[in-house]
C-alpha positions as CSV (number, residue, x, y, z in Angstrom):
1,M,0.0,0.0,0.2
2,S,1.3,3.7,-0.9
3,P,0.5,6.9,1.2
4,R,-1.4,8.5,-2.0
5,A,-3.9,5.1,-0.9
6,C,-4.2,6.4,2.7
7,A,-6.1,10.1,1.7
8,P,-3.7,12.1,3.7
9,V,-4.8,15.0,5.5
10,L,-2.5,17.9,5.6
11,V,-2.3,20.7,8.3
12,A,0.1,23.4,7.3
13,V,1.6,26.1,9.1
14,S,1.1,29.9,7.2
15,A,5.0,31.8,7.4
16,L,6.1,35.1,6.6
17,L,8.7,35.5,4.1
18,L,11.3,38.2,5.0
19,A,12.9,39.5,1.8
20,G,15.5,42.6,1.9
21,C,16.0,45.6,-0.6
22,G,19.1,43.9,-2.1
23,G,19.4,40.4,-0.5
24,G,18.1,37.0,-0.2
25,G,15.0,36.1,2.2
26,T,14.6,33.3,5.0
27,A,12.5,30.3,3.6
28,D,9.2,29.5,4.9
29,S,8.4,26.7,6.4
30,S,6.4,25.3,3.0
31,D,10.1,25.0,1.9
32,R,11.0,22.2,4.4
33,P,9.6,19.0,4.3
34,T,6.8,17.7,5.5
35,L,6.6,15.7,9.0
36,R,4.3,12.9,8.0
37,I,2.6,11.6,11.3
38,S,0.4,8.6,12.1
39,A,-1.0,6.2,14.4
40,I,-2.4,2.2,14.2
41,P,-6.0,2.3,13.6
42,D,-7.1,0.7,16.9
43,Q,-10.3,2.9,17.2
44,D,-13.4,4.3,15.7
45,P,-11.9,6.3,12.2
46,A,-13.7,9.7,12.9
47,E,-12.3,10.2,16.7
48,L,-9.1,9.1,15.4
49,T,-8.1,11.7,12.6
50,A,-9.5,14.0,15.1
51,R,-7.1,13.1,17.5
52,E,-4.5,13.1,15.2
53,E,-5.4,16.2,13.4
54,S,-5.3,18.5,16.9
55,L,-1.5,17.0,17.5
56,A,-0.8,17.6,14.0
57,E,-1.6,21.3,14.6
58,Y,0.1,21.6,17.7
59,L,3.1,20.4,15.9
60,S,2.9,22.2,13.2
61,S,2.4,25.8,15.5
62,T,5.6,24.9,17.8
63,L,7.9,23.4,15.4
64,D,7.2,25.3,12.5
65,V,6.9,22.8,9.7
66,E,4.0,21.3,7.9
67,V,2.9,18.3,8.9
68,E,0.3,15.7,7.2
69,Y,-1.5,13.1,9.1
70,V,-1.7,9.5,6.9
71,P,-4.4,7.0,7.7
72,V,-3.3,3.5,7.6
73,T,-5.6,0.7,6.7
74,D,-4.2,-2.1,9.7
75,Y,-2.0,-2.4,11.8
76,A,0.6,-3.6,10.0
77,A,0.7,-1.2,7.0
78,S,1.5,1.3,9.9
79,V,4.6,-1.0,10.7
80,S,5.2,-1.5,7.0
81,L,5.2,2.6,6.1
82,F,7.4,3.1,9.1
83,R,10.0,0.6,7.8
84,A,10.2,2.0,3.9
85,G,10.2,5.3,5.8
86,D,7.3,6.6,4.5
87,L,5.9,7.9,8.0
88,D,8.1,9.8,10.4
89,L,6.5,9.5,13.6
90,V,3.9,7.1,14.4
91,F,1.8,6.3,17.6
92,Y,2.2,2.8,18.1
93,G,0.9,-0.4,20.5
94,G,3.7,-2.3,22.5
95,L,3.8,-4.7,20.1
96,T,3.5,-2.8,16.8
97,G,5.8,-0.7,18.3
98,V,8.3,-3.3,19.6
99,Q,7.9,-4.9,15.9
100,A,8.4,-1.3,14.2
101,R,11.7,-0.9,16.0
102,L,12.8,-3.9,15.5
103,Q,12.3,-4.1,11.5
104,T,14.0,-0.4,11.5
105,P,17.5,0.2,12.6
106,G,17.8,3.7,13.9
107,A,14.4,4.2,15.5
108,T,13.6,6.2,18.2
109,L,11.6,5.9,21.3
110,L,10.1,9.5,21.7
111,A,7.1,9.6,24.1
112,Q,4.3,7.8,25.9
113,R,1.6,9.1,27.7
114,D,1.0,9.2,31.7
115,I,-1.0,6.5,31.6
116,D,0.8,3.8,29.2
117,A,3.3,2.6,31.9
118,E,0.4,0.8,33.7
119,F,-2.1,0.1,30.7
120,R,-5.0,-2.6,31.1
121,S,-7.0,-5.0,29.1
122,V,-11.0,-5.6,30.0
123,F,-12.5,-8.7,29.4
124,I,-16.4,-8.3,28.2
125,A,-19.2,-10.6,28.3
126,N,-22.9,-10.7,26.3
127,A,-25.5,-10.7,28.6
128,D,-27.0,-13.8,27.9
129,A,-23.8,-15.8,28.3
130,G,-23.9,-16.0,31.4
131,I,-20.8,-14.9,32.5
132,D,-20.2,-12.7,35.8
133,P,-17.5,-10.8,36.8
134,V,-14.6,-12.3,38.2
135,E,-11.8,-11.4,40.7
136,D,-8.4,-12.0,39.6
137,V,-6.9,-14.1,36.1
138,A,-7.7,-17.8,37.0
139,G,-11.0,-16.4,36.9
140,L,-11.0,-16.1,33.1
141,T,-11.7,-20.2,32.6
142,A,-15.4,-18.2,32.6
143,F,-14.7,-18.0,28.7
144,E,-14.1,-21.4,27.7
145,G,-16.4,-23.2,25.2
146,T,-17.4,-19.1,24.1
147,R,-17.6,-17.5,21.1
148,F,-14.9,-15.0,22.0
149,T,-13.2,-11.8,19.9
150,F,-10.0,-10.2,20.3
151,G,-9.1,-7.0,19.1
152,S,-7.2,-6.5,15.6
153,E,-4.3,-9.5,15.2
154,S,-1.5,-7.4,16.4
155,S,-3.0,-5.1,19.1
156,T,-1.3,-5.0,22.7
157,S,-4.3,-4.7,24.6
158,G,-6.7,-6.3,22.5
159,R,-4.9,-9.6,21.6
160,L,-1.3,-10.1,22.6
161,M,-2.1,-9.2,26.5
162,P,-5.1,-11.4,26.4
163,E,-4.1,-13.8,24.7
164,Y,-1.4,-14.5,27.5
165,F,-3.4,-13.8,30.9
166,L,-5.6,-16.7,28.6
167,G,-3.1,-18.8,29.0
168,E,-2.2,-17.8,32.5
169,A,-5.9,-19.3,33.2
170,G,-4.9,-22.9,31.9
171,L,-6.8,-22.0,28.2
172,D,-5.3,-22.6,24.6
173,T,-6.8,-19.8,22.4
174,A,-6.5,-22.3,19.6
175,S,-9.0,-24.8,20.9
176,D,-10.7,-23.9,24.2
177,F,-13.1,-21.6,22.8
178,A,-16.3,-22.1,20.4
179,G,-14.3,-22.7,17.2
180,R,-11.4,-20.1,16.3
181,P,-11.2,-17.0,18.1
182,G,-12.4,-13.6,15.9
183,Y,-10.3,-10.1,15.2
184,S,-12.5,-7.4,15.3
185,G,-10.2,-5.0,13.9
186,S,-10.5,-2.9,16.9
187,H,-11.5,-1.9,20.4
188,D,-14.6,-0.2,19.3
189,A,-16.3,-3.3,17.6
190,T,-14.9,-5.8,19.6
191,I,-17.5,-4.0,21.9
192,D,-20.2,-3.6,19.4
193,L,-20.3,-7.5,18.0
194,V,-20.0,-8.6,22.0
195,E,-23.4,-5.9,22.8
196,A,-24.6,-7.4,20.0
197,G,-24.6,-11.0,20.7
198,S,-22.1,-11.7,17.5
199,Y,-19.3,-12.8,20.3
200,E,-20.2,-14.0,23.5
201,G,-17.1,-12.7,25.2
202,G,-14.7,-10.2,23.9
203,V,-11.7,-8.2,25.3
204,L,-10.1,-4.3,24.6
205,N,-8.2,-1.4,25.7
206,V,-9.7,-0.4,29.5
207,Q,-9.5,3.2,27.9
208,V,-11.7,3.0,24.9
209,W,-14.3,0.8,27.2
210,E,-14.1,3.4,29.9
211,A,-14.6,6.3,26.6
212,R,-17.7,4.5,25.3
213,N,-18.9,4.1,28.9
214,A,-18.6,7.7,29.6
215,A,-20.4,8.4,26.0
216,G,-23.0,6.4,27.4
217,T,-22.6,4.5,24.0
218,V,-22.7,0.6,25.5
219,D,-25.8,-0.9,26.6
220,R,-25.0,-2.2,29.9
221,D,-28.2,-4.1,29.9
222,K,-26.4,-6.6,27.2
223,V,-22.9,-6.5,28.4
224,V,-21.2,-7.4,31.2
225,E,-17.6,-6.3,32.5
226,V,-16.0,-9.3,33.9
227,F,-12.3,-8.6,34.3
228,T,-9.8,-6.0,34.3
229,T,-6.3,-7.4,33.6
230,P,-3.1,-6.7,35.5
231,I,-1.1,-3.6,34.1
232,Y,1.5,-3.7,31.6
233,S,3.3,-1.1,29.3
234,D,1.8,-0.3,25.6
235,Y,1.5,3.0,23.7
236,H,4.7,5.0,22.5
237,W,5.7,7.4,20.0
238,L,8.2,6.1,17.3
239,G,10.8,8.3,15.4
240,G,12.0,7.8,12.0
241,P,15.3,7.1,11.2
242,G,15.3,9.5,8.5
243,I,13.6,12.6,10.2
244,D,17.2,14.5,10.6
245,D,18.3,14.0,6.8
246,R,14.9,14.9,5.7
247,L,13.9,17.8,8.8
248,G,17.2,18.8,9.6
249,E,20.1,18.0,12.5
250,G,18.6,18.0,15.7
251,F,14.7,17.2,14.5
252,T,14.1,14.4,16.2
253,D,15.4,15.6,19.7
254,E,13.0,19.2,18.7
255,L,10.2,16.7,18.0
256,G,10.8,14.7,21.0
257,A,11.1,18.1,23.5
258,A,7.6,19.0,21.9
259,L,5.9,16.3,22.8
260,L,7.1,16.3,26.4
261,D,6.5,19.5,26.5
262,L,3.2,19.0,25.8
263,D,1.6,19.8,30.0
264,G,-2.0,21.2,29.0
265,S,-0.4,24.4,29.5
266,T,-2.5,26.5,26.6
267,P,-6.3,25.5,25.3
268,Q,-4.4,24.2,22.1
269,E,-2.4,21.7,24.8
270,E,-5.2,20.6,26.5
271,D,-7.1,19.8,23.6
272,V,-4.4,17.3,22.1
273,L,-4.2,15.8,25.7
274,E,-7.7,15.9,26.4
275,K,-8.3,13.5,22.7
276,Y,-5.4,11.3,24.2
277,G,-6.8,10.6,27.5
278,A,-3.9,12.0,29.1
279,G,-2.6,14.2,31.8
280,E,1.1,14.3,30.2
281,L,3.3,13.2,28.1
282,V,6.3,11.3,29.6
283,P,9.9,9.6,28.7
284,T,10.0,6.3,27.7
285,D,12.7,3.5,27.0
286,A,13.6,0.2,25.0
287,E,13.3,-1.6,28.0
288,S,10.1,-1.0,28.8
289,Y,8.9,-3.1,26.3
290,D,10.7,-6.1,27.0
291,R,8.1,-7.8,28.3
292,I,6.1,-7.0,25.3
293,E,8.6,-8.2,23.0
294,E,8.9,-11.9,25.3
295,I,5.2,-12.8,24.9
296,G,5.5,-11.4,21.5
297,R,7.6,-14.1,20.7
298,Q,6.3,-16.7,22.8
299,L,3.1,-15.9,21.0
300,G,5.0,-16.0,17.4
301,L,4.3,-12.1,16.8
302,V,7.6,-10.9,16.8
303,S,10.6,-12.8,15.0
């Protein structure tokens, strides 16, 4: 898939070209290459676009550079486009971030949200399935024999860590459900499919679950919250190895600083953080995702 197929959204910063009577001028931001940002498509496309456009506008005004939001069709596309150098900054989940970093030498971990070092998944069930809330991982055996759906196949919170916790409970996801598990493609879709009864059980990102409940878009007469998992590291921003070559020496550091400076001190920053469900952005490092990589290798999702 080419970036053109993604129908990019361009956010441009207007700049003033200053010229002297007898000499040259100062180049405006349109003379610089465009910073291309993206994110894994893990939720409702309209909300995802609004969130990424908000970040694009902030980065444009802060760094004086044009910023292009490039939507992608699936998780794998975000990794392959990043590896090919067609994306500069991507908001990844834990697993896709590990995959992208291993496949792209020189990629840089720039930041994570304050909620990402202690992230969780939530298991849900259709009310007619007769599954009650459980208190620990061992209780996940309640899903044995059910029609069950994960989110995307490459989702950390919608597949990787849930499959790990199901294994800790003694369930083999290849044989202990009623048929093969489904893959809804996004956290929002998982809620909708379980609510409709298409699947008796499912699992998703706890942030999306809480946001949907707060918005009143989950019928709690039809969906039961069964279990919230132990914590793990998840989402983060990854910068490509070619950023400085394209946008100038030191631009990667400037980009990282711009992300970490997001603290909600202006209305624009407050809007970005609200859309990301964060209070602030904080530093992170590769070691924070060692557990994700280890589990990914165990499940055959990292090679």
